[in-house]
N, C-alpha and C positions, 0 to 999 in steps of 0.2 A: 842315188838309189843302189843299195848292193844287193842283185841278184841272190834270189834264194834257191837257184839252181846248184849239183851237186855236181860235185868234178866226178865223183864215182855214185852209182846208184843204189852202194852195200849200204851205203848214213853209215858206214865205219867215218868217217871226214867231214865237219860246220862248219862253214866258215863263222870264223868268228864277229865278223863287222856285219851278220849279216842278222845274231840274236839281237839287237843290239838296237839297228836300223831302226829310225823313228821313223819311215815309209814303211817297212815293215810292219809297226807297232799298230800304225790305219789300222791296216790292209787287216792282222790276226781280229780286232777291232771289227770289223764287216763280217769276217771270213770266215774267222773262227767261231769269238763266242759271239758269234752274234746268227750263225746256224748251226749252233753243238748244240743238245742238251747241257744244261747247268748246273749247276747244284745252287738252293735256295738255299735251306733250312730243314728243317729235321719236325716230324708229327709230332714227336712229342714237346716241341716248343711253341706251338699256338693248339691247345689241347682242345679250348672249349667255344664256339661261335662269337664270335667278333674278335676271336684273338689275331691278333700282327705282327710281324716285323719284317723291318725294313733291311735291304739285303741292296747286293750292285749283280747284276746281271751285264758281265761285260764293264761298260764306262757307265750303266743307267741304272738309274736306282726307283727301286721297282717295292712295293707293296705285297707282304705273304701273307696271304688273309684265310682264316678258319670261317667258310660263308653259314648267313643261315639254315642252307639246309646241306650245309656237315662237307663239302666237295672245300678244298683248297684251291686261291683262287692269284695268281700272280700276274700282278695290276701296273705300270706304270705311276709312279708316285710325282704326277704333274696333273694337275687340274686340264679337263681336253677345252677349256675357255681360252686362258691366259698363261697356261703354263706354270700356274704358282704350285712349291711343292704342299703338299698334301697333307703325310703325318710328316715332324718335325722331330718326334721323340725314336728310340729306335727298337721299344718293343710298347704295347699295350692294347687294352683291349675297347670294342667302337659297334656301336650298334648302325652306322652309319659315319662314311668320311667327307663334310664339310669344308671348302675351299676356302681362310681366312680370308679373300682379298672381296671376290664381290659375291661369294657367300653357294656359290651353284653346289649339292649335296650329290653325296653320291652312294649305292650301297652296298651291301658285304659283297656283292657279285660286279660290282664296276659298273653298276646298272646308271646315270642320273635319275636324280628323282626328283630335286630343287633347281628350279630355277628363281633368283632370286632377286625380283620388280620386272614379272616375268615378262607384264602391259608394254615394257619395251620393244619387246624383240619380235620381231611377225611372228605372224602363227607358222606359214612354213618350217621357223626352225626346231626343229624332232626330234627330244631329248631322248629316242632311242637309239639314235645318230650319233650322242654326244657319248656317249660314256669312256669309259675309263680305257688306254690302247692295254688291251689283254694277251699274257704272252699263254700257250700251248704248255696244260703244268700235267706230269707223270708222277708216282708217288710209287718206290720202290723199295720194300723191308724197313718203310719207316723215312728213308730218304727221296727229299721233295725236288725232282723237274721242270728247267722250266726250259722251255726252245720262243726264241723270235720265229723261228723257221714256219713257214706253211706249206716247204716243198721237196723239207728234209724227210730220210725216215726216220720212221716211227720210232716210238721208243722199246722196244723189247729188239728189234731191227740193230738198233745204236746198240745198245748193249750188249747182245750179241753172248758167247761163249763166258763171258766175265757174268752172266748174270751167276751159269752155278758155280763159280768163286765170289760173291758174294752171299748166296745162300748159304753157304757151305758156313760160313763164318758168322751170319747174323741173323742165322734162322734157328742156331744150335737152343736160341733159349726158346722158349717156348711163351712166354707170357712179350715176348719182344726185349727192345731196348729204350734207354729213355737218357738225352742229355740231363745234364748234373751242371750245375751252378751257367755259370752267361758266356756264352763264348770270348775265347780269348783271341785280342787281336794288339797290331803293332805292325807297325811300316818296317821293309828295311829296305834298305837303297841297291837292291838287284834286278836284273831280271824273273819276268812270273819263270820265266820255260826254267831259270838255274833251281828253281826255289825247288816245282814240282818234281827236275832228275834227280836232283839231289836225296832227296829226302822219302820220295815213291819208291824210285827204283833203285840208288847209288848204296850199296855196303862196303865198297870198300877203301871206304872213306874211312872208317871205323874205330881201328887198331893205331891209324897217325894221329886222325884230324880229332879221335875222341878219347886218346888214350889214357890221361888220367882217371876220368870215372868206369872206364872199365875196366882199370888196376884194380880198382877203389870196389869193382864187384857189385857194381851194379846190376847187369844181368843174373839175372837167376838159372843159369846154365850149370851153372859148376865147372866142372872142369871135361864134363859130358863134351864129344867133337861133334855138332852137326853138321849137315847135309841143305844145301840148299837147294831147291826145287822151283827154277826161274819158269814161268809163261807168260810167252802170246796169244794175243786172243785175237787180234784182231783189231781194227779199230782206233789202234794211240794207244787201248789198254791192258795192262799187265801185271801182274800178282808173283811178287818170291814168299813161298814158304821157308825158314830155315826151321828144318828137326830135328829135335832128335832125336839117337837110335831106337830103331822098336822096343819094345823092353816091355811083352806080354799084350795087357790092357793096353786101349789109347790110354794117351793123358793130358787131360787140360790147365797148368801149371798157373798157378796165383785163383785160379775160379773157385768157390768157397767147394763142396764136398754136396754138400744137395742141388746146386745146383749139375754138379758133373751127371749125378744120376741123371738126369735129362738127355743130356750135351743128347747119349749113341744111340741113342733110339731115333731121332732126326736124316733126313739124308739119307741116299741114296750110301752105298757101304762108300763106292771112291770120295764120295765130302764129306764122310765120317774120316779116311783117314787123310784128306787133306788139313781141314781142321785141330787134329789133334796131335800130340806133340809136339808142336811148335813153341822153338824160342821165341822168333817174333817173324812176327808172317805178314806183309807192306804190299803193298800197292798203287795202285791213280788211274780213273776213269776221265779218258782223256774227256776235256783237256786241262784240266786244272784241281781235280777234286781227288787228293793221296786218303789215304787212308792205311792205322798201323796197329795191329795187336803185337801185342809183349809180355813178358814175364819180366818183374824185376822186384830189387829188392829195396825198398822207399831207406832203407838205412843203409845203405855200403855194405851190415855187417853181414854174413858171411851163413851164422847161423840161425837169421831169422825166415821166415815163411817167407817166400816167392808172392808177389800177385799183380793178378794179370787187370792190363790194360786194355780199355781199347779209345783212340783216337779219328778222328777226322782234319782234315787241313787245307782247305784253302787258298790256293796262294790267285789271290784276286789282284790285275793288272791294274796297274794307275799309271803307270811311263817305261819308255823305253831302259832305267836303272832303277825302277820303286816299284813295289810291290808292298801291297797288305798283304798279312797274312791271318787267316782267318781257325783258330780252333776252340774244333768242339769233342768235348768227351763223354763217351756213352759205358753208360753201366746198367748188367745186366735189370727189367723194371723188378725182377724177383727180391734181387739182392737183399740183403738187412742193410738199414743206410749209413754202419759201424766199416761194412767193405766199401760201401759207394764210395764212401770218406775217403777209405785208404788208398785205393784206385786212382780217384780226381786227387789224390793229393804228391802221390805216385810218378801225374804224368807234369803236372805242373813245376815239381821238382827238377824233371831233367827233361823235357820237351817243351816244357814252358816257355817264355819270352828270357828269364834270368836262369834257367834253369842248367843244370849241369853239360849238355848235351845241343841245345838252343843254342845262347856266344859262341862258340866256335862255328856252328853252322851261319850264322851272318854277317861273320865277321870274314869266310872264308868266300860268300858270295859275294859281298860289296869287297871286296878285292877284286873279284875273279868282273868283277863288272869294270870298278874303276880303271887295272888298268889293259885293260881290252879292246875300248872307243877309241885308241888312239890309231892315228892313218899307219903306220906299221905296223902295229898287233892285231889289227881288225884285218888286217890280209891274210893272216894265217889260222889253219885247220881248230877245232878243238877235237879231240882224235878219239872213237870210241870201238877201238879194238875189241875190246875184254869177251872173251869166250867167241870169238871168231872160230873157233876152231871145234866145238863142240856141237855135233848132232844132236839135233832136238828127237827129241819123241813120244810118242801118245802111249805107250804105255806104261806107268814105273808101281814099281809094287805089289805087282797084277793086278792095277788099275787102270781102265780104261778112261785120261783127262784128257777136256778139251783144250783146242789152241795146240801151239808146240812147246812141248815142257824140254828148258836144259838143266839137266841134272852138273854142280860145282860142285867144292867144299864151298864157294862161296857165288852170290849173287854176280852173272857179269854183266855186261855193257849191251847185252838184246835189246833185254826195255829203252831205251835210249832211242838205237838206232831204229824199232816199231816206232817211237812217241813220236822221232823227229820223219819223219817216213811218213808218214800221218799229217805233222804239221806243215810239210812242206806239199801235199796231198791236196790240200786244200785253201791257198795262197794262190793267187793269182799266176798264171806268166809262168810259172815254175816247168810242167811237164814237157816243155820241148828245149830246158835246159839244161837236161840230164845228163 
C-alpha cells in the first residue's frame, strides 16, 4: 500500500501512486464515500408520490424515492430478506416495492409491509425491524444529498460557507430549476479524483487541451479580459467565478431577458455580485459533485447570441482507474421551452461525451491514469504549485465574501490543494505521516 502521507503539509505535491492505489480506493469507499454527504438526485426527477430513480452512493446501489408523505427517501436497493435487487430499472413510479424472489413488500418509506407465506416464519419476526436500510437525507436548492453516517456533521455544517455560493447561483431563479432530459452517463478510464480536479477546479488547461474549440469561439466572452475569483470554503469545497469586467448594471450573459429582470432582486448584494457578469462559474462540493454555469455560442458563430447553461456532474468511483460520469442539465423552470432546448443542446455539443471538449478531457485523464501506475512513475509527485504566491482576500469589489478568495487572471491550483487536504484528512493513518 502506498502511504497517503505528504512530504510537505502544504499539498503542493501529491504522491502519484497514492491516487491509484487499490488499498486507498477501498479506504475511500469506506471513509470518504461511506461518511460523506453524497449527491444522489435532483428534486425535479421525482416530482410525484412514488416516483423513483436508482443511483449509487459510493459502491452501493440505492433507490431515491418520493414517499407517500412527500418526503424523499434513500434506501439500499436490496431486499432485507435475502438481498435481491428490488428495482431493476433506472427510474419509474411505484406504490410499493415487491421483491421478485420471495415476495416481500416494502412501502415507499422502506417499511416492510408484507411477508409472503408469513405462517412459515416464527411470530417473533417483527416486520418493523426488517425494513430497507435507509440513509439520512437532506435537500438543498433542489439538490438531494444522502449519507450513511450517523455520527458525522449535519448537512448545514458539512456544506458550511459553500452554501453562500450555491445560493448565489441557484436561488436567483425564483421558480427554481429543473432537470431537462435524462442524465447522461459514460465510463472513463481514470481515477475519480482526476475527474473532479480537472472539471471542478482546473481552467489552466483550456487554451492548450481545448485549443481548437476555443479558437472557434465556443465561449461567448468575445474579446473581453475576464478575471478569476477562486474561493476555498473549507471542507474540500471550492468555486471559481471567471468574470467579465464590470460595466454598469450587473449582466447575466446568455439568460432570457424576462428572467434577468428577476435575478437582481434576490440574495444579498455580495451574492448578486458573485452571480453576475460570469463567463464561467464552476466548482465542486466534496467529494465528487462538480457543477458549471457558463455562457457559450452553440454554433461557434461570433454574431450569434450567447446561451447560458448549468450542469451538474458526478464522478462516480468504479475502481482505481475507472469512473462513471453522470451529467445533469439544469434549466430555469420558468424559461420557455425553446430556450431550454438551446441550453440543453449547447451543453451536449460541448461537454457531452461526444462534444467539442469532453473527448479531450477523457483522453487526457485516461493517459494520466495509464502511465502513472508503473513502479517508477508511481513514486513521482503530482505538482500543484499554481497560485501558491497569491495572497487570499476576504473583501472583493467592496463585498465581504465567505471563505478565502484568490484573485488572478485564471483560476489557480489552490482548490486542488484544499481538495486533497480534505481527502487526506478523511483517510486512516495519515495524520502522523505529514
